[in-house]
Backbone of each chain as nested JSON, in Angstrom:
{
  "chains": [
    {"id": "A", "residues": [
      {"number": 1, "name": "UNK", "atoms": {"N": [198.848, 78.542, -66.734], "CA": [197.524, 79.26, -66.859], "C": [198.185, 80.034, -67.663]}},
      {"number": 2, "name": "UNK", "atoms": {"N": [196.645, 80.756, -68.458], "CA": [197.156, 82.181, -68.862], "C": [195.816, 82.239, -69.32]}},
      {"number": 3, "name": "UNK", "atoms": {"N": [195.338, 83.484, -69.907], "CA": [193.893, 84.489, -69.787], "C": [194.324, 84.95, -71.045]}},
      {"number": 4, "name": "UNK", "atoms": {"N": [193.089, 84.893, -71.917], "CA": [193.063, 85.658, -73.104], "C": [192.192, 86.553, -72.788]}},
      {"number": 5, "name": "UNK", "atoms": {"N": [192.019, 87.806, -73.529], "CA": [190.911, 88.644, -73.095], "C": [190.264, 89.0, -74.587]}},
      {"number": 6, "name": "UNK", "atoms": {"N": [188.933, 88.97, -74.571], "CA": [187.882, 89.152, -75.973], "C": [187.323, 90.093, -75.372]}},
      {"number": 7, "name": "UNK", "atoms": {"N": [187.079, 91.268, -76.621], "CA": [186.271, 92.183, -76.457], "C": [185.124, 92.445, -77.56]}},
      {"number": 8, "name": "UNK", "atoms": {"N": [183.983, 92.844, -77.612], "CA": [183.062, 92.445, -78.538], "C": [182.197, 93.464, -78.401]}},
      {"number": 9, "name": "UNK", "atoms": {"N": [181.895, 94.209, -79.458], "CA": [181.144, 95.85, -79.412], "C": [180.163, 95.903, -80.539]}},
      {"number": 10, "name": "UNK", "atoms": {"N": [179.22, 96.389, -79.899], "CA": [177.985, 96.546, -80.984], "C": [178.54, 97.366, -82.375]}},
      {"number": 11, "name": "UNK", "atoms": {"N": [178.258, 96.961, -83.621], "CA": [178.89, 97.475, -84.721], "C": [178.17, 99.016, -84.732]}},
      {"number": 12, "name": "UNK", "atoms": {"N": [179.266, 99.711, -85.412], "CA": [178.825, 100.832, -85.179], "C": [177.279, 101.672, -85.639]}},
      {"number": 13, "name": "UNK", "atoms": {"N": [176.981, 101.039, -86.775], "CA": [176.007, 101.391, -87.467], "C": [174.498, 100.498, -86.736]}},
      {"number": 14, "name": "UNK", "atoms": {"N": [174.988, 100.12, -85.569], "CA": [173.723, 99.56, -84.613], "C": [173.181, 100.251, -83.746]}},
      {"number": 15, "name": "UNK", "atoms": {"N": [172.148, 100.282, -83.51], "CA": [171.755, 101.659, -82.701], "C": [172.218, 100.588, -81.063]}},
      {"number": 16, "name": "UNK", "atoms": {"N": [172.666, 101.39, -80.155], "CA": [172.685, 100.357, -78.912], "C": [171.827, 101.057, -77.803]}},
      {"number": 17, "name": "UNK", "atoms": {"N": [170.779, 100.506, -77.509], "CA": [169.897, 101.148, -76.701], "C": [170.641, 100.827, -75.398]}},
      {"number": 18, "name": "UNK", "atoms": {"N": [171.429, 100.433, -74.895], "CA": [171.547, 100.317, -73.474], "C": [172.647, 101.569, -73.21]}},
      {"number": 19, "name": "UNK", "atoms": {"N": [173.392, 101.47, -74.317], "CA": [174.202, 102.77, -74.074], "C": [173.576, 104.016, -74.332]}},
      {"number": 20, "name": "UNK", "atoms": {"N": [172.4, 104.255, -74.933], "CA": [171.756, 105.352, -75.099], "C": [170.733, 105.648, -73.683]}},
      {"number": 21, "name": "UNK", "atoms": {"N": [170.363, 104.709, -73.107], "CA": [169.951, 104.872, -71.656], "C": [170.741, 105.426, -71.108]}},
      {"number": 22, "name": "UNK", "atoms": {"N": [172.287, 104.844, -70.739], "CA": [173.185, 105.431, -69.821], "C": [173.753, 106.971, -70.147]}},
      {"number": 23, "name": "UNK", "atoms": {"N": [173.832, 106.993, -71.65], "CA": [173.976, 108.332, -71.68], "C": [173.021, 109.387, -71.252]}},
      {"number": 24, "name": "UNK", "atoms": {"N": [171.582, 109.526, -71.414], "CA": [170.438, 109.951, -70.922], "C": [170.366, 109.917, -69.169]}},
      {"number": 25, "name": "UNK", "atoms": {"N": [170.958, 108.988, -68.53], "CA": [170.803, 108.969, -67.209], "C": [171.98, 110.019, -66.839]}},
      {"number": 26, "name": "UNK", "atoms": {"N": [173.43, 109.73, -67.809], "CA": [174.434, 110.563, -67.298], "C": [174.027, 112.597, -67.527]}},
      {"number": 27, "name": "UNK", "atoms": {"N": [172.984, 112.508, -68.664], "CA": [173.028, 113.721, -68.437], "C": [171.867, 114.501, -67.905]}},
      {"number": 28, "name": "UNK", "atoms": {"N": [171.239, 113.733, -67.491], "CA": [170.023, 113.86, -66.048], "C": [171.073, 114.291, -65.041]}},
      {"number": 29, "name": "UNK", "atoms": {"N": [171.858, 113.652, -64.774], "CA": [172.703, 113.638, -63.373], "C": [173.645, 114.703, -63.698]}},
      {"number": 30, "name": "UNK", "atoms": {"N": [173.731, 115.423, -64.414], "CA": [174.698, 116.917, -64.863], "C": [176.043, 116.235, -65.138]}},
      {"number": 31, "name": "UNK", "atoms": {"N": [176.393, 115.016, -65.911], "CA": [177.208, 114.798, -66.377], "C": [178.055, 115.753, -67.946]}},
      {"number": 32, "name": "UNK", "atoms": {"N": [178.284, 116.477, -68.105], "CA": [178.257, 116.987, -69.377], "C": [179.579, 116.826, -70.291]}},
      {"number": 33, "name": "UNK", "atoms": {"N": [179.812, 117.102, -71.664], "CA": [180.899, 116.638, -72.556], "C": [181.065, 115.236, -72.57]}},
      {"number": 34, "name": "UNK", "atoms": {"N": [180.187, 114.446, -72.589], "CA": [179.844, 113.144, -72.834], "C": [179.339, 113.295, -74.494]}},
      {"number": 35, "name": "UNK", "atoms": {"N": [179.778, 112.847, -75.477], "CA": [178.787, 112.878, -76.495], "C": [178.277, 111.761, -76.872]}},
      {"number": 36, "name": "UNK", "atoms": {"N": [178.845, 110.221, -76.376], "CA": [178.083, 109.138, -76.715], "C": [178.717, 107.854, -75.806]}},
      {"number": 37, "name": "UNK", "atoms": {"N": [178.121, 106.867, -75.248], "CA": [178.332, 105.954, -74.799], "C": [177.692, 104.514, -75.666]}},
      {"number": 38, "name": "UNK", "atoms": {"N": [178.606, 103.522, -75.662], "CA": [178.229, 102.398, -76.353], "C": [178.852, 101.249, -75.307]}},
      {"number": 39, "name": "UNK", "atoms": {"N": [177.783, 100.377, -74.998], "CA": [178.21, 99.099, -74.179], "C": [178.335, 97.821, -74.992]}},
      {"number": 40, "name": "UNK", "atoms": {"N": [179.692, 96.963, -74.921], "CA": [179.561, 95.551, -75.059], "C": [180.138, 95.181, -74.115]}},
      {"number": 41, "name": "UNK", "atoms": {"N": [180.802, 93.632, -74.306], "CA": [181.098, 92.769, -73.967], "C": [182.691, 92.398, -73.741]}},
      {"number": 42, "name": "UNK", "atoms": {"N": [182.983, 91.942, -71.9], "CA": [184.511, 91.629, -72.436], "C": [184.45, 90.143, -71.767]}},
      {"number": 43, "name": "UNK", "atoms": {"N": [185.192, 89.278, -72.344], "CA": [185.232, 87.881, -71.918], "C": [186.876, 87.686, -71.713]}},
      {"number": 44, "name": "UNK", "atoms": {"N": [186.944, 86.908, -70.133], "CA": [188.034, 86.441, -69.763], "C": [188.402, 85.037, -70.047]}},
      {"number": 45, "name": "UNK", "atoms": {"N": [188.942, 84.563, -70.759], "CA": [189.119, 83.356, -71.229], "C": [190.327, 82.492, -70.526]}},
      {"number": 46, "name": "UNK", "atoms": {"N": [190.418, 81.84, -69.549], "CA": [191.17, 81.066, -68.765], "C": [191.499, 80.028, -69.161]}},
      {"number": 47, "name": "UNK", "atoms": {"N": [192.799, 79.357, -70.007], "CA": [193.27, 78.214, -70.274], "C": [194.32, 77.596, -69.267]}},
      {"number": 48, "name": "UNK", "atoms": {"N": [193.79, 76.48, -69.405], "CA": [194.742, 75.114, -68.626], "C": [196.31, 75.207, -68.585]}},
      {"number": 49, "name": "UNK", "atoms": {"N": [196.698, 76.146, -69.573], "CA": [197.928, 75.797, -70.334], "C": [198.521, 77.537, -70.512]}},
      {"number": 50, "name": "UNK", "atoms": {"N": [199.825, 77.475, -71.298], "CA": [200.528, 78.831, -71.712], "C": [199.45, 79.111, -73.124]}},
      {"number": 51, "name": "UNK", "atoms": {"N": [198.884, 80.18, -73.254], "CA": [198.318, 80.47, -74.374], "C": [199.353, 79.986, -75.804]}},
      {"number": 52, "name": "UNK", "atoms": {"N": [199.463, 79.571, -76.776], "CA": [200.148, 79.22, -77.657], "C": [199.349, 80.397, -79.139]}},
      {"number": 53, "name": "UNK", "atoms": {"N": [200.147, 80.34, -80.241], "CA": [199.245, 80.976, -81.507], "C": [198.143, 80.508, -81.933]}},
      {"number": 54, "name": "UNK", "atoms": {"N": [198.343, 79.108, -81.965], "CA": [197.146, 78.325, -82.256], "C": [195.966, 78.385, -81.14]}},
      {"number": 55, "name": "UNK", "atoms": {"N": [196.07, 78.431, -79.711], "CA": [195.066, 78.697, -78.896], "C": [194.634, 80.074, -79.149]}},
      {"number": 56, "name": "UNK", "atoms": {"N": [195.366, 80.804, -79.739], "CA": [194.804, 82.356, -79.986], "C": [193.775, 82.242, -81.563]}},
      {"number": 57, "name": "UNK", "atoms": {"N": [194.027, 81.496, -82.272], "CA": [193.848, 81.449, -83.423], "C": [192.267, 80.642, -82.704]}},
      {"number": 58, "name": "UNK", "atoms": {"N": [192.427, 79.671, -82.496], "CA": [191.203, 78.875, -82.163], "C": [190.186, 80.248, -80.771]}},
      {"number": 59, "name": "UNK", "atoms": {"N": [190.917, 80.702, -80.195], "CA": [189.958, 81.308, -79.612], "C": [189.553, 82.421, -79.958]}},
      {"number": 60, "name": "UNK", "atoms": {"N": [190.004, 83.162, -81.529], "CA": [189.338, 83.974, -82.496], "C": [188.092, 83.418, -82.632]}},
      {"number": 61, "name": "UNK", "atoms": {"N": [187.955, 82.22, -83.636], "CA": [187.131, 81.548, -84.022], "C": [186.202, 81.168, -83.08]}},
      {"number": 62, "name": "UNK", "atoms": {"N": [186.328, 80.962, -82.001], "CA": [185.283, 81.037, -80.756], "C": [184.532, 82.16, -80.642]}},
      {"number": 63, "name": "UNK", "atoms": {"N": [185.601, 83.148, -80.49], "CA": [185.183, 84.854, -80.533], "C": [183.85, 84.89, -81.887]}},
      {"number": 64, "name": "UNK", "atoms": {"N": [184.188, 84.491, -83.057], "CA": [183.593, 84.935, -84.216], "C": [181.803, 84.32, -83.917]}},
      {"number": 65, "name": "UNK", "atoms": {"N": [181.955, 82.906, -83.364], "CA": [180.788, 82.196, -83.566], "C": [180.233, 82.013, -82.266]}},
      {"number": 66, "name": "UNK", "atoms": {"N": [180.592, 82.193, -81.014], "CA": [180.303, 82.195, -80.051], "C": [179.86, 83.124, -78.937]}},
      {"number": 67, "name": "UNK", "atoms": {"N": [180.977, 83.861, -79.074], "CA": [181.331, 85.301, -78.164], "C": [180.173, 86.52, -78.753]}},
      {"number": 68, "name": "UNK", "atoms": {"N": [180.048, 86.333, -80.018], "CA": [179.358, 87.319, -80.817], "C": [178.242, 87.091, -81.513]}},
      {"number": 69, "name": "UNK", "atoms": {"N": [177.587, 87.914, -81.674], "CA": [176.437, 87.648, -83.183], "C": [176.864, 88.275, -84.185]}},
      {"number": 70, "name": "UNK", "atoms": {"N": [177.684, 87.404, -85.402], "CA": [178.026, 88.528, -86.426], "C": [177.443, 89.789, -87.264]}},
      {"number": 71, "name": "UNK", "atoms": {"N": [175.969, 88.959, -87.131], "CA": [174.622, 90.056, -87.59], "C": [175.109, 91.718, -86.884]}},
      {"number": 72, "name": "UNK", "atoms": {"N": [175.322, 91.528, -85.773], "CA": [175.091, 92.965, -85.115], "C": [176.549, 93.258, -84.115]}},
      {"number": 73, "name": "UNK", "atoms": {"N": [177.202, 92.48, -84.284], "CA": [178.099, 92.963, -83.437], "C": [179.827, 92.488, -83.745]}},
      {"number": 74, "name": "UNK", "atoms": {"N": [181.204, 93.369, -83.578], "CA": [182.449, 92.986, -84.003], "C": [182.546, 92.656, -83.044]}},
      {"number": 75, "name": "UNK", "atoms": {"N": [183.736, 91.426, -83.145], "CA": [184.753, 91.293, -82.139], "C": [186.25, 92.318, -82.125]}},
      {"number": 76, "name": "UNK", "atoms": {"N": [186.237, 93.206, -81.168], "CA": [187.011, 94.22, -81.099], "C": [188.786, 93.913, -80.966]}},
      {"number": 77, "name": "UNK", "atoms": {"N": [189.0, 92.776, -79.917], "CA": [190.141, 92.676, -80.209], "C": [190.198, 91.053, -79.191]}},
      {"number": 78, "name": "UNK", "atoms": {"N": [191.05, 90.353, -79.834], "CA": [191.552, 89.064, -78.876], "C": [192.913, 89.152, -78.255]}},
      {"number": 79, "name": "UNK", "atoms": {"N": [193.645, 89.35, -77.376], "CA": [194.746, 89.769, -76.608], "C": [195.155, 88.643, -75.956]}},
      {"number": 80, "name": "UNK", "atoms": {"N": [196.204, 88.181, -75.269], "CA": [196.847, 87.035, -74.47], "C": [197.231, 88.202, -73.423]}},
      {"number": 81, "name": "UNK", "atoms": {"N": [196.713, 87.747, -72.364], "CA": [196.984, 88.517, -70.948], "C": [198.346, 88.164, -70.631]}},
      {"number": 82, "name": "UNK", "atoms": {"N": [199.188, 88.717, -69.715], "CA": [200.485, 88.364, -68.994], "C": [200.054, 87.023, -68.478]}},
      {"number": 83, "name": "UNK", "atoms": {"N": [201.079, 86.216, -68.551], "CA": [200.795, 84.524, -67.905], "C": [200.835, 84.871, -66.267]}},
      {"number": 84, "name": "UNK", "atoms": {"N": [200.091, 83.933, -65.915], "CA": [199.925, 83.819, -64.076], "C": [200.623, 83.124, -63.461]}}
    ]},
    {"id": "B", "residues": [
      {"number": 1, "name": "UNK", "atoms": {"N": [187.322, 115.382, -80.057], "CA": [186.954, 113.801, -79.645], "C": [187.727, 112.886, -79.415]}},
      {"number": 2, "name": "UNK", "atoms": {"N": [187.575, 112.093, -77.941], "CA": [188.42, 110.85, -78.05], "C": [187.353, 110.118, -77.268]}},
      {"number": 3, "name": "UNK", "atoms": {"N": [187.926, 108.816, -76.983], "CA": [187.269, 107.778, -76.531], "C": [187.932, 107.343, -75.333]}},
      {"number": 4, "name": "UNK", "atoms": {"N": [187.157, 107.25, -74.271], "CA": [187.681, 106.323, -73.066], "C": [187.242, 104.923, -72.753]}},
      {"number": 5, "name": "UNK", "atoms": {"N": [187.602, 104.381, -72.845], "CA": [187.364, 102.72, -72.099], "C": [187.538, 102.18, -70.957]}},
      {"number": 6, "name": "UNK", "atoms": {"N": [186.044, 101.809, -70.713], "CA": [186.464, 101.183, -69.325], "C": [185.554, 100.048, -69.25]}},
      {"number": 7, "name": "UNK", "atoms": {"N": [186.431, 98.659, -68.345], "CA": [186.111, 97.708, -68.393], "C": [185.708, 97.512, -67.304]}},
      {"number": 8, "name": "UNK", "atoms": {"N": [184.325, 96.454, -67.183], "CA": [184.283, 95.81, -65.314], "C": [183.933, 94.268, -65.645]}},
      {"number": 9, "name": "UNK", "atoms": {"N": [184.546, 93.993, -64.98], "CA": [184.096, 92.315, -64.732], "C": [183.316, 92.091, -63.019]}},
      {"number": 10, "name": "UNK", "atoms": {"N": [182.66, 90.863, -63.021], "CA": [182.364, 90.114, -62.124], "C": [183.548, 90.195, -61.038]}},
      {"number": 11, "name": "UNK", "atoms": {"N": [183.285, 90.762, -59.894], "CA": [184.229, 90.456, -58.679], "C": [184.786, 88.555, -58.725]}},
      {"number": 12, "name": "UNK", "atoms": {"N": [186.059, 88.407, -58.792], "CA": [186.298, 86.861, -58.659], "C": [185.963, 85.928, -57.829]}},
      {"number": 13, "name": "UNK", "atoms": {"N": [185.119, 86.668, -56.709], "CA": [184.568, 85.673, -55.759], "C": [182.902, 85.284, -55.856]}},
      {"number": 14, "name": "UNK", "atoms": {"N": [182.738, 86.097, -56.962], "CA": [180.931, 85.844, -57.403], "C": [181.177, 84.93, -58.579]}},
      {"number": 15, "name": "UNK", "atoms": {"N": [180.062, 84.096, -58.42], "CA": [180.001, 83.034, -59.658], "C": [179.354, 84.138, -60.863]}},
      {"number": 16, "name": "UNK", "atoms": {"N": [179.793, 83.467, -62.243], "CA": [179.236, 83.938, -62.95], "C": [178.713, 83.174, -63.96]}},
      {"number": 17, "name": "UNK", "atoms": {"N": [177.323, 83.083, -63.832], "CA": [176.277, 82.207, -64.534], "C": [176.7, 82.305, -66.186]}},
      {"number": 18, "name": "UNK", "atoms": {"N": [176.809, 82.822, -66.868], "CA": [176.775, 83.788, -67.946], "C": [177.887, 82.81, -68.592]}},
      {"number": 19, "name": "UNK", "atoms": {"N": [179.267, 83.011, -67.816], "CA": [180.495, 82.701, -68.014], "C": [180.346, 80.936, -67.98]}},
      {"number": 20, "name": "UNK", "atoms": {"N": [179.904, 80.691, -66.865], "CA": [179.566, 79.088, -66.795], "C": [179.095, 78.478, -68.1]}},
      {"number": 21, "name": "UNK", "atoms": {"N": [177.893, 78.795, -68.464], "CA": [177.277, 78.804, -69.542], "C": [177.756, 78.408, -70.631]}},
      {"number": 22, "name": "UNK", "atoms": {"N": [178.776, 79.187, -71.024], "CA": [179.534, 79.496, -72.393], "C": [180.419, 78.296, -72.358]}},
      {"number": 23, "name": "UNK", "atoms": {"N": [180.914, 78.082, -71.015], "CA": [182.336, 77.25, -70.867], "C": [181.644, 75.885, -71.015]}},
      {"number": 24, "name": "UNK", "atoms": {"N": [180.473, 75.888, -70.749], "CA": [179.71, 74.08, -71.198], "C": [179.31, 74.177, -72.344]}},
      {"number": 25, "name": "UNK", "atoms": {"N": [179.165, 75.27, -73.006], "CA": [178.571, 74.937, -74.36], "C": [180.094, 74.945, -75.146]}},
      {"number": 26, "name": "UNK", "atoms": {"N": [181.013, 75.217, -74.676], "CA": [182.485, 75.276, -75.382], "C": [182.925, 73.689, -75.304]}},
      {"number": 27, "name": "UNK", "atoms": {"N": [182.471, 73.362, -73.821], "CA": [183.13, 71.667, -73.609], "C": [182.379, 70.903, -74.143]}},
      {"number": 28, "name": "UNK", "atoms": {"N": [181.262, 71.073, -74.645], "CA": [179.91, 70.24, -75.809], "C": [180.922, 70.077, -76.885]}},
      {"number": 29, "name": "UNK", "atoms": {"N": [180.809, 71.367, -77.441], "CA": [181.262, 71.081, -78.687], "C": [182.756, 71.283, -78.959]}},
      {"number": 30, "name": "UNK", "atoms": {"N": [183.292, 70.582, -77.934], "CA": [184.844, 69.773, -78.569], "C": [186.075, 70.869, -78.179]}},
      {"number": 31, "name": "UNK", "atoms": {"N": [185.704, 72.084, -77.654], "CA": [186.796, 73.098, -77.396], "C": [187.535, 72.602, -76.035]}},
      {"number": 32, "name": "UNK", "atoms": {"N": [188.843, 71.834, -75.769], "CA": [189.452, 71.87, -74.659], "C": [190.236, 72.664, -74.561]}},
      {"number": 33, "name": "UNK", "atoms": {"N": [190.809, 72.288, -73.296], "CA": [192.098, 73.157, -72.608], "C": [191.643, 74.516, -72.081]}},
      {"number": 34, "name": "UNK", "atoms": {"N": [190.414, 74.805, -72.084], "CA": [189.569, 75.975, -71.545], "C": [189.324, 76.104, -70.056]}},
      {"number": 35, "name": "UNK", "atoms": {"N": [190.09, 76.411, -68.738], "CA": [189.928, 76.331, -67.706], "C": [188.469, 76.97, -67.205]}},
      {"number": 36, "name": "UNK", "atoms": {"N": [188.346, 78.364, -67.447], "CA": [187.243, 79.063, -66.751], "C": [186.588, 80.002, -68.265]}},
      {"number": 37, "name": "UNK", "atoms": {"N": [185.577, 80.818, -68.283], "CA": [185.241, 81.959, -69.052], "C": [184.362, 82.593, -67.884]}},
      {"number": 38, "name": "UNK", "atoms": {"N": [184.407, 83.76, -67.969], "CA": [184.032, 84.93, -67.651], "C": [183.527, 85.959, -68.155]}},
      {"number": 39, "name": "UNK", "atoms": {"N": [182.567, 86.595, -68.052], "CA": [181.857, 87.361, -68.802], "C": [181.471, 89.171, -68.354]}},
      {"number": 40, "name": "UNK", "atoms": {"N": [182.096, 89.699, -68.574], "CA": [181.961, 91.202, -67.993], "C": [181.72, 92.162, -69.195]}},
      {"number": 41, "name": "UNK", "atoms": {"N": [181.866, 93.912, -68.996], "CA": [181.248, 94.336, -69.947], "C": [181.99, 95.7, -70.053]}},
      {"number": 42, "name": "UNK", "atoms": {"N": [182.031, 95.89, -71.244], "CA": [183.054, 97.107, -71.952], "C": [182.453, 98.195, -72.154]}},
      {"number": 43, "name": "UNK", "atoms": {"N": [182.305, 99.284, -71.846], "CA": [182.128, 100.787, -72.533], "C": [183.06, 101.464, -73.207]}},
      {"number": 44, "name": "UNK", "atoms": {"N": [182.426, 102.143, -74.303], "CA": [183.13, 103.541, -74.94], "C": [182.679, 104.604, -74.871]}},
      {"number": 45, "name": "UNK", "atoms": {"N": [183.032, 105.445, -73.856], "CA": [182.693, 106.424, -73.706], "C": [183.414, 107.702, -74.794]}},
      {"number": 46, "name": "UNK", "atoms": {"N": [182.481, 108.234, -75.396], "CA": [183.05, 109.44, -76.316], "C": [182.509, 110.836, -75.79]}},
      {"number": 47, "name": "UNK", "atoms": {"N": [183.888, 111.297, -75.872], "CA": [184.003, 112.975, -75.193], "C": [183.736, 113.906, -76.235]}},
      {"number": 48, "name": "UNK", "atoms": {"N": [183.062, 114.721, -76.233], "CA": [182.885, 115.854, -77.133], "C": [184.26, 116.806, -77.33]}},
      {"number": 49, "name": "UNK", "atoms": {"N": [185.394, 116.562, -76.77], "CA": [186.546, 117.521, -76.876], "C": [187.988, 116.25, -76.047]}},
      {"number": 50, "name": "UNK", "atoms": {"N": [188.979, 116.326, -76.332], "CA": [190.189, 115.802, -75.721], "C": [190.079, 115.394, -74.422]}},
      {"number": 51, "name": "UNK", "atoms": {"N": [190.555, 113.909, -74.146], "CA": [190.137, 113.834, -72.691], "C": [191.517, 114.1, -71.668]}},
      {"number": 52, "name": "UNK", "atoms": {"N": [190.794, 114.96, -70.829], "CA": [192.149, 115.72, -69.945], "C": [191.867, 114.444, -68.529]}},
      {"number": 53, "name": "UNK", "atoms": {"N": [193.078, 114.647, -67.617], "CA": [193.023, 113.877, -66.707], "C": [191.883, 113.635, -65.315]}},
      {"number": 54, "name": "UNK", "atoms": {"N": [191.622, 115.648, -65.779], "CA": [189.907, 115.69, -64.952], "C": [188.755, 114.742, -65.471]}},
      {"number": 55, "name": "UNK", "atoms": {"N": [188.554, 114.602, -66.982], "CA": [187.672, 113.665, -67.477], "C": [188.054, 112.088, -66.787]}},
      {"number": 56, "name": "UNK", "atoms": {"N": [189.259, 111.719, -67.146], "CA": [189.342, 110.521, -66.289], "C": [189.304, 110.278, -65.074]}},
      {"number": 57, "name": "UNK", "atoms": {"N": [189.21, 111.534, -64.476], "CA": [188.628, 111.396, -62.659], "C": [187.368, 111.216, -62.96]}},
      {"number": 58, "name": "UNK", "atoms": {"N": [186.644, 111.649, -63.655], "CA": [185.19, 111.728, -63.667], "C": [184.567, 110.791, -64.121]}},
      {"number": 59, "name": "UNK", "atoms": {"N": [185.015, 109.863, -64.909], "CA": [184.952, 108.955, -66.027], "C": [185.198, 107.559, -64.745]}},
      {"number": 60, "name": "UNK", "atoms": {"N": [186.082, 107.809, -63.806], "CA": [186.462, 106.87, -63.131], "C": [185.25, 106.948, -62.23]}},
      {"number": 61, "name": "UNK", "atoms": {"N": [184.659, 107.874, -61.255], "CA": [183.8, 107.753, -60.797], "C": [182.541, 107.346, -61.364]}},
      {"number": 62, "name": "UNK", "atoms": {"N": [181.945, 108.222, -62.595], "CA": [181.086, 107.385, -63.209], "C": [180.787, 105.622, -63.209]}},
      {"number": 63, "name": "UNK", "atoms": {"N": [181.81, 105.328, -63.52], "CA": [182.554, 103.91, -63.797], "C": [182.044, 103.081, -62.343]}},
      {"number": 64, "name": "UNK", "atoms": {"N": [182.372, 103.733, -61.584], "CA": [181.938, 103.214, -60.272], "C": [180.812, 103.463, -59.431]}},
      {"number": 65, "name": "UNK", "atoms": {"N": [179.899, 104.472, -59.996], "CA": [178.503, 104.636, -59.663], "C": [177.806, 104.183, -60.636]}},
      {"number": 66, "name": "UNK", "atoms": {"N": [178.143, 103.969, -61.885], "CA": [176.714, 104.144, -62.762], "C": [176.982, 102.526, -63.713]}},
      {"number": 67, "name": "UNK", "atoms": {"N": [178.257, 102.621, -63.773], "CA": [179.044, 101.551, -65.197], "C": [178.782, 100.178, -64.515]}},
      {"number": 68, "name": "UNK", "atoms": {"N": [179.399, 99.876, -63.146], "CA": [179.133, 98.786, -62.421], "C": [178.407, 99.136, -60.845]}},
      {"number": 69, "name": "UNK", "atoms": {"N": [177.782, 97.61, -60.719], "CA": [177.714, 97.508, -59.564], "C": [178.491, 96.927, -58.316]}},
      {"number": 70, "name": "UNK", "atoms": {"N": [179.087, 98.088, -57.332], "CA": [179.981, 97.664, -56.495], "C": [179.801, 96.489, -55.445]}},
      {"number": 71, "name": "UNK", "atoms": {"N": [178.912, 95.99, -55.131], "CA": [178.48, 94.773, -54.943], "C": [179.291, 92.962, -55.478]}},
      {"number": 72, "name": "UNK", "atoms": {"N": [178.661, 93.536, -56.842], "CA": [179.463, 92.196, -57.423], "C": [180.1, 92.228, -58.429]}},
      {"number": 73, "name": "UNK", "atoms": {"N": [180.779, 93.977, -58.616], "CA": [181.72, 93.831, -60.022], "C": [182.833, 94.722, -59.479]}},
      {"number": 74, "name": "UNK", "atoms": {"N": [183.798, 94.648, -60.315], "CA": [184.74, 95.817, -60.22], "C": [185.451, 96.105, -61.267]}},
      {"number": 75, "name": "UNK", "atoms": {"N": [185.338, 97.968, -61.696], "CA": [186.025, 98.491, -62.677], "C": [187.277, 97.968, -63.016]}},
      {"number": 76, "name": "UNK", "atoms": {"N": [187.74, 97.303, -63.831], "CA": [188.922, 96.441, -64.078], "C": [189.987, 97.965, -64.811]}},
      {"number": 77, "name": "UNK", "atoms": {"N": [189.495, 98.625, -65.71], "CA": [190.522, 99.52, -66.017], "C": [189.532, 101.054, -66.535]}},
      {"number": 78, "name": "UNK", "atoms": {"N": [190.234, 101.948, -66.794], "CA": [189.406, 102.846, -67.253], "C": [190.839, 103.588, -68.035]}},
      {"number": 79, "name": "UNK", "atoms": {"N": [190.571, 103.849, -69.417], "CA": [192.067, 104.101, -70.047], "C": [191.555, 105.196, -71.56]}},
      {"number": 80, "name": "UNK", "atoms": {"N": [192.247, 106.051, -71.517], "CA": [191.896, 106.543, -72.626], "C": [192.633, 106.159, -74.206]}},
      {"number": 81, "name": "UNK", "atoms": {"N": [191.391, 105.844, -75.017], "CA": [192.12, 105.565, -76.351], "C": [192.787, 106.719, -77.402]}},
      {"number": 82, "name": "UNK", "atoms": {"N": [193.557, 106.123, -78.504], "CA": [194.103, 107.353, -78.724], "C": [193.001, 108.103, -79.503]}},
      {"number": 83, "name": "UNK", "atoms": {"N": [193.455, 109.597, -79.854], "CA": [192.656, 110.525, -79.86], "C": [191.772, 110.085, -81.625]}},
      {"number": 84, "name": "UNK", "atoms": {"N": [191.078, 110.746, -81.879], "CA": [190.343, 110.41, -83.607], "C": [190.617, 111.718, -84.141]}}
    ]}
  ]
}
C-alpha cells in the first residue's frame, strides 16, 4: 500500500469566493496581518501496491482530467507519501 | 510576504462520500490498482510580512477553529512555504 497526495488550487487569476469569505471572517474576528486566503483541494489516493513511476504518471493524468477543472484550477503537486 | 499552507482531511473513521464517488468514477473508467480516494482541503494563507513562529501558532489555532470542523476533520499540516 502506498499513498499519493494530489493538490489542486484555483488558478491565480481566478477569483476565489470561498477564500475571500474566509478572509472577511478572519478580519472581522480580529486576525490581522493576513493578506489573502485561497482554498483548494487535497486528495489522498491510496494504491493497493507500492507506487511506481508509472503509477505517478497515471495519477498525474487522472489529476488533470478528474480531480481538477483545467479551466479554473491548477494541479499544484502530485507526490508519493512514504510507504506504509 | 510569505505563504503558509494548511491541509485539512476528513478524519479516517468518517465516511468520505466525495472520495467514494471519485473512486467509483475511476474504476468505471478503467483505472485499476486504486484502493481508496479521500478528498480534503488545502488553504494558502498569504501574510503581509515574513511568517514568524507566533504567526504559525496563530494560523494553527485558526486552522483548528475556522478552516476545519473538528468533529469530522483533522488539520493534517500547517507549514510555511519558502518566502517569496
